[in-house]
C-alpha positions as CSV (number, residue, x, y, z in Angstrom):
1,M,0.0,0.0,0.0
2,F,2.8,2.4,0.8
3,D,4.8,3.6,-2.2
4,P,6.9,6.6,-1.1
5,T,7.9,7.3,-4.7
6,A,4.4,7.6,-6.0
7,P,3.7,11.2,-7.3
8,E,0.4,11.4,-5.4
9,Y,2.1,10.5,-2.2
10,L,4.8,13.1,-2.7
11,A,2.2,15.7,-3.4
12,D,0.1,14.9,-0.3
13,P,1.2,11.9,1.9
14,Y,-1.5,12.3,4.5
15,P,-4.4,10.5,3.0
16,T,-2.2,7.4,2.4
17,L,-0.7,7.6,5.8
18,K,-4.1,7.9,7.4
19,R,-5.4,4.8,5.6
20,I,-2.4,2.8,6.8
21,Q,-2.7,4.2,10.4
22,D,-6.3,3.2,10.6
23,A,-5.8,-0.2,9.0
24,E,-2.9,-1.6,10.9
25,P,-0.3,-0.3,13.5
26,L,2.5,-2.1,11.7
27,H,2.5,-2.1,8.0
28,R,4.8,-4.2,5.7
29,S,6.1,-2.0,2.9
30,K,8.7,-2.5,0.2
31,M,11.1,-0.6,2.4
32,G,10.4,-2.8,5.5
33,W,8.1,-2.4,8.4
34,M,6.2,0.9,8.6
35,V,5.1,2.5,11.9
36,T,2.5,5.2,11.8
37,R,0.9,5.4,15.3
38,Y,2.3,7.8,17.8
39,E,2.4,5.3,20.7
40,H,4.8,3.0,18.8
41,A,6.7,5.7,17.1
42,A,7.6,7.4,20.3
43,A,8.5,4.2,22.0
44,I,10.9,3.2,19.2
45,L,12.6,6.6,19.0
46,H,13.2,6.7,22.8
47,N,14.6,3.2,23.2
48,W,18.1,3.1,21.7
49,R,19.0,-0.1,23.5
50,T,16.5,-2.0,21.4
51,W,16.4,0.2,18.3
52,G,19.6,1.4,16.6
53,V,19.9,3.6,13.5
54,V,19.1,1.7,10.4
55,F,21.8,3.1,8.1
56,T,24.8,1.1,9.1
57,R,28.0,1.5,7.1
58,E,27.2,-1.7,5.3
59,R,23.7,-0.4,4.4
60,Q,25.1,3.0,3.3
61,R,27.6,1.2,1.0
62,D,24.7,-0.7,-0.5
63,L,22.9,2.5,-1.2
64,Y,25.7,4.7,-2.4
65,G,28.6,2.6,-3.4
66,S,32.0,3.6,-2.1
67,G,32.3,7.3,-3.2
68,P,32.1,10.6,-1.3
69,M,28.4,10.3,-0.7
70,F,29.0,7.1,1.2
71,E,31.9,8.6,3.2
72,Y,29.7,11.5,4.3
73,A,26.5,9.6,4.9
74,S,28.2,6.9,7.0
75,R,29.7,9.6,9.3
76,R,26.6,11.6,9.9
77,M,26.2,11.9,13.6
78,S,22.5,10.8,13.3
79,N,23.8,7.5,11.8
80,Y,25.8,6.4,14.8
81,N,24.8,4.2,17.7
82,P,26.4,4.3,21.1
83,P,29.2,4.4,22.1
84,D,30.4,6.3,19.0
85,H,27.3,8.5,19.0
86,T,27.8,9.3,22.7
87,R,31.4,10.4,22.1
88,L,30.5,12.5,19.1
89,R,27.5,14.1,20.6
90,S,29.4,15.0,23.7
91,L,32.1,16.7,21.8
92,V,29.7,18.6,19.4
93,T,27.5,19.7,22.3
94,K,30.5,21.5,23.9
95,A,30.6,23.8,20.9
96,F,27.0,23.9,19.7
97,T,25.5,25.2,23.0
98,A,22.0,26.6,23.6
99,R,23.7,29.7,25.0
100,R,25.5,30.3,21.8
101,I,22.3,29.8,19.8
102,E,20.2,32.1,22.0
103,S,22.8,34.8,21.6
104,L,22.1,34.8,17.9
105,R,18.5,36.1,18.2
106,P,19.3,39.8,17.6
107,R,21.4,38.8,14.6
108,I,18.6,36.6,13.2
109,Q,16.2,39.5,13.6
110,L,18.5,41.9,11.8
111,I,18.9,39.4,8.9
112,A,15.1,38.9,8.7
113,D,14.5,42.7,8.6
114,E,17.1,43.2,5.9
115,L,15.8,40.4,3.7
116,L,12.2,41.5,4.0
117,S,13.0,45.2,3.3
118,T,13.6,44.3,-0.3
119,A,10.2,42.6,-0.5
120,D,8.4,45.7,0.7
121,E,8.9,47.3,-2.7
122,T,7.2,44.5,-4.7
123,G,4.0,43.8,-2.8
124,D,4.1,40.2,-4.2
125,F,7.0,37.9,-3.4
126,D,8.1,34.3,-2.7
127,I,8.5,33.7,1.0
128,V,10.9,30.7,0.4
129,E,13.2,32.6,-2.0
130,T,13.0,35.9,0.0
131,V,13.5,34.7,3.6
132,A,12.9,31.0,4.3
133,H,15.9,29.9,2.2
134,P,18.5,32.7,2.6
135,L,18.1,33.4,6.4
136,P,19.0,29.9,7.8
137,C,21.7,29.6,5.1
138,Q,23.2,32.9,6.2
139,V,22.9,32.1,9.9
140,I,24.6,28.7,9.6
141,C,27.3,30.2,7.4
142,E,28.0,32.9,10.0
143,M,27.9,30.3,12.9
144,I,30.4,28.0,11.1
145,G,32.6,30.8,9.9
146,V,32.0,30.4,6.2
147,P,32.2,33.5,4.0
148,L,28.7,34.5,2.8
149,G,30.0,34.6,-0.8
150,N,30.1,30.8,-0.7
151,S,26.5,30.4,0.5
152,A,25.0,29.9,-3.0
153,Q,27.5,27.1,-3.8
154,L,27.0,25.5,-0.4
155,S,23.2,25.5,-0.9
156,E,23.6,23.8,-4.3
157,W,25.8,21.1,-2.8
158,T,23.4,20.6,0.1
159,G,20.5,20.2,-2.3
160,A,22.2,17.5,-4.3
161,V,23.4,15.6,-1.2
162,Q,20.0,15.8,0.5
163,S,18.2,14.6,-2.5
164,V,19.5,11.1,-2.0
165,L,19.3,10.9,1.8
166,S,16.5,8.5,1.7
167,P,15.6,4.8,2.4
168,V,15.0,4.5,-1.4
169,P,17.4,7.0,-3.1
170,L,16.8,7.5,-6.8
171,P,19.8,6.0,-8.7
172,D,20.0,8.8,-11.3
173,R,20.6,11.3,-8.5
174,I,23.6,9.5,-6.9
175,P,26.3,10.7,-9.4
176,A,25.4,14.4,-8.8
177,A,25.3,13.7,-5.0
178,N,28.7,12.1,-5.1
179,Q,30.2,15.1,-7.0
180,A,28.6,17.5,-4.5
181,A,29.7,15.6,-1.5
182,G,33.2,15.4,-2.8
183,E,33.4,19.1,-3.6
184,F,31.8,20.1,-0.3
185,T,34.2,17.8,1.6
186,A,37.2,19.3,-0.1
187,F,36.0,22.8,0.6
188,L,35.5,22.0,4.3
189,R,38.9,20.3,4.6
190,E,40.6,23.5,3.4
191,L,38.5,25.5,5.9
192,V,39.5,23.2,8.8
193,I,43.2,23.7,7.9
194,E,42.7,27.4,7.9
195,R,40.9,27.4,11.3
196,R,43.6,25.2,12.9
197,Q,46.1,27.8,11.9
198,R,44.0,30.9,12.7
199,P,41.1,30.0,15.2
200,G,38.2,32.4,15.3
201,D,35.1,33.0,17.3
202,D,33.0,30.6,15.2
203,L,31.5,27.1,15.6
204,L,34.1,25.4,13.5
205,S,36.9,26.7,15.7
206,A,35.0,25.6,18.7
207,L,34.5,22.1,17.3
208,I,38.2,21.9,16.6
209,A,39.0,22.9,20.1
210,A,36.3,20.7,21.8
211,E,37.8,18.0,24.0
212,D,36.2,15.4,26.2
213,N,38.4,13.2,28.4
214,G,41.3,13.8,26.2
215,Q,39.4,13.0,23.0
216,R,38.8,15.3,20.0
217,L,37.0,15.0,16.7
218,T,39.0,13.5,13.9
219,E,39.3,15.5,10.7
220,E,36.8,13.1,9.0
221,E,34.4,13.6,11.9
222,L,34.8,17.4,11.8
223,V,34.1,17.6,8.1
224,A,31.1,15.3,8.3
225,T,29.7,17.1,11.3
226,V,30.0,20.5,9.7
227,L,28.4,19.3,6.5
228,F,25.6,17.6,8.5
229,M,25.0,20.9,10.5
230,F,24.8,22.9,7.3
231,S,22.4,20.6,5.5
232,A,20.3,19.9,8.5
233,G,20.3,23.5,9.8
234,H,19.5,25.0,6.5
235,S,16.9,23.1,4.5
236,T,14.8,21.9,7.4
237,T,14.2,25.4,8.6
238,R,13.4,26.5,5.1
239,D,10.8,23.8,4.9
240,L,9.4,24.7,8.4
241,V,8.9,28.3,7.4
242,G,7.4,27.5,4.0
243,S,5.1,24.8,5.2
244,G,4.2,26.6,8.3
245,L,3.3,29.9,6.6
246,L,1.2,27.9,4.0
247,A,-0.7,26.3,6.9
248,L,-1.2,29.7,8.6
249,L,-2.5,31.5,5.5
250,Q,-4.7,28.5,4.4
251,N,-6.3,28.7,7.9
252,R,-7.1,32.4,7.9
253,D,-8.5,32.5,11.4
254,Q,-5.2,31.2,12.8
255,W,-3.1,33.8,10.9
256,E,-5.3,36.6,12.2
257,R,-5.0,35.3,15.7
258,L,-1.2,35.4,15.3
259,T,-1.2,39.0,14.0
260,R,-3.3,40.1,17.0
261,D,-1.3,38.3,19.7
262,A,2.5,38.1,19.3
263,S,2.7,35.9,22.5
264,L,1.3,33.0,20.4
265,V,4.4,32.8,18.2
266,P,6.3,30.1,20.1
267,I,3.3,27.7,20.3
268,A,2.4,28.6,16.8
269,V,5.8,27.4,15.7
270,E,5.3,24.1,17.6
271,E,2.0,23.6,15.8
272,C,3.7,24.2,12.4
273,L,6.3,21.6,13.4
274,R,3.6,19.1,14.3
275,Y,1.3,19.7,11.4
276,A,3.8,19.7,8.6
277,P,7.2,18.3,9.6
278,S,10.2,18.7,7.2
279,I,11.7,15.3,8.1
280,T,8.9,12.9,7.6
281,L,10.6,9.6,8.1
282,F,13.2,8.1,10.6
283,G,14.7,4.7,10.1
284,R,15.5,2.3,13.0
285,R,16.9,-1.3,13.1
286,A,16.1,-3.9,15.7
287,L,19.2,-4.7,17.7
288,I,17.5,-7.6,19.4
289,D,14.5,-9.7,18.8
290,T,11.5,-7.6,19.9
291,A,7.9,-6.8,19.0
292,V,5.8,-3.8,17.9
293,A,2.0,-3.9,18.4
294,D,2.3,-7.6,19.4
295,K,4.0,-8.4,16.1
296,P,7.5,-10.0,16.4
297,I,10.4,-8.2,14.8
298,A,13.6,-10.1,14.4
299,A,17.0,-8.6,15.2
300,G,18.4,-6.8,12.2
301,E,15.0,-6.0,10.6
302,S,14.3,-2.4,9.7
303,V,11.4,-0.3,10.9
304,F,10.6,3.1,9.4
305,V,8.8,5.6,11.7
306,S,6.5,8.0,9.9
307,I,6.8,11.2,11.8
308,A,4.2,12.8,9.5
309,A,1.6,10.1,10.4
310,A,2.5,10.0,14.2
311,N,2.2,13.8,14.5
312,R,-1.4,13.5,13.2
313,D,-2.5,10.4,15.2
314,P,-6.0,11.1,16.6
315,R,-5.2,8.6,19.4
316,R,-2.6,11.1,20.7
317,F,-3.8,14.5,19.5
318,T,-7.3,16.0,19.7
319,D,-8.5,17.1,16.3
320,A,-5.2,15.9,14.9
321,D,-5.8,17.1,11.4
322,Q,-6.9,20.6,12.5
323,F,-4.3,23.3,12.5
324,N,-4.5,25.1,15.9
325,I,-1.9,27.5,17.0
326,S,-3.0,27.5,20.6
327,R,-2.7,23.8,21.0
328,S,-1.2,23.3,24.4
329,D,-0.7,19.5,24.5
330,N,1.8,19.3,21.6
331,E,4.5,16.8,22.3
332,H,5.2,16.2,18.6
333,L,8.0,13.9,17.3
334,T,9.4,16.3,14.6
335,F,12.8,16.5,16.2
336,G,12.9,12.8,16.9
337,G,13.5,11.5,20.5
338,G,15.9,10.0,22.9
339,I,19.6,10.2,22.4
340,H,19.1,11.2,18.7
341,F,16.9,14.2,19.5
342,C,17.8,16.9,17.0
343,L,20.8,18.9,18.1
344,G,19.6,21.9,16.1
345,A,16.1,22.1,17.5
346,T,16.9,25.3,19.5
347,L,18.3,27.0,16.4
348,A,15.3,26.0,14.2
349,R,12.8,27.2,16.8
350,A,14.7,30.5,17.2
351,E,14.8,31.2,13.5
352,A,11.2,30.2,12.9
353,Q,10.0,32.3,15.8
354,V,11.8,35.4,14.5
355,I,10.5,34.9,11.0
356,F,6.9,34.3,11.8
357,G,6.8,37.0,14.4
358,T,8.3,39.5,11.9
359,L,5.9,38.5,9.1
360,A,2.9,38.8,11.4
361,R,4.0,42.2,12.6
362,R,5.0,43.6,9.2
363,Y,2.3,42.1,7.0
364,P,-0.9,41.5,9.0
365,T,-3.0,41.4,5.8
366,M,-0.7,39.1,4.0
367,R,-2.5,36.6,1.7
368,L,-1.5,33.7,-0.6
369,S,-1.1,34.7,-4.2
370,E,-2.8,32.6,-7.0
371,Q,-0.4,29.6,-7.5
372,T,0.0,25.9,-7.6
373,I,2.1,24.6,-4.7
374,E,4.8,22.3,-5.8
375,W,6.6,20.1,-3.2
376,R,10.1,18.9,-3.1
377,D,10.2,15.4,-4.6
378,T,12.2,13.7,-1.9
379,I,10.9,10.8,0.3
380,S,12.3,11.7,3.7
381,F,12.0,15.5,3.5
382,R,9.0,17.6,2.6
383,G,8.6,21.3,1.9
384,P,7.2,23.6,-0.7
385,R,9.5,24.8,-3.5
386,S,7.8,28.2,-3.5
387,V,5.1,30.1,-1.5
388,R,4.1,33.4,-3.1
389,V,2.3,35.9,-1.0
390,A,0.7,39.3,-1.6
391,V,1.2,42.0,1.1
């Protein structure tokens, strides 16, 4: 029943996910077992002793061969299990602190105002192109210490790499992803050499200096971690802003509530995260013989957790398909759970809160322009390519 490559699924996954969710808690798909109910999704994501990451180095090699894409994907922090994950996360957390991120809010606000000032003259513009795409890109460049002149190239590389980060990568995209991963890696290696010689007040310098019990990140880990931070910290926030604003303007009463009451911005962002997550699918692998919904799962079998479905499970959320920016009980799974909870969640929230708050304040009468929304055609990530608005 579940074909993640079907055009109708990519355009709107929710009707298919709803049918699966209602029919059976554990669904056998061509990718493996599929989990759609919140109860089972949350349990799997929080239990790392039973459920490890699905993309082992062997699995990554099967997907990508042995080129640069394999070297990057197999070293992504999200694809490690303990004890390697514990060591890496401990080192990265020493540099990527909540305090560092919160201190960026004034800068994020300044960037948002500068980007939107150019849109004021047009009256009709694309939110994704104007602010949702460039703002997180600029923020992560400044955090890492990458010259802004490189941001367009980094975005292009990121898009090619991310297009194949999927349980079922499209074979025709792998050559471009290999080239992008190789060029991105070479760029970052040069940057690491430069920062070792001349450390700065940036995230890369902090990552190089991070130490835990005498251990430091290897050069391969440094490069993979920075590439991971750039791709994860850029495109997912773009999707959050694009999908979230689309939901707000399609539910006019919710947009008007937000424009009247700025205090709703933080919980409105949480509802956007629940209602239309960017990362729609997490993979896990059974480390031991276990069971889900009373069905046995053998050690080594893969289970794919549908975040998009779990976030709209009526067994967990009241009026789950309704977009409600004052939803108080909103423990969504968009950032994952357990030891693999998204390290960049604080940054994504800060950027989205600034952007939505600024849009609501500057353009209270904003409306969607006439358009057909096109969605990115990737299996694990979802977001609109463009959202045109009239102000």
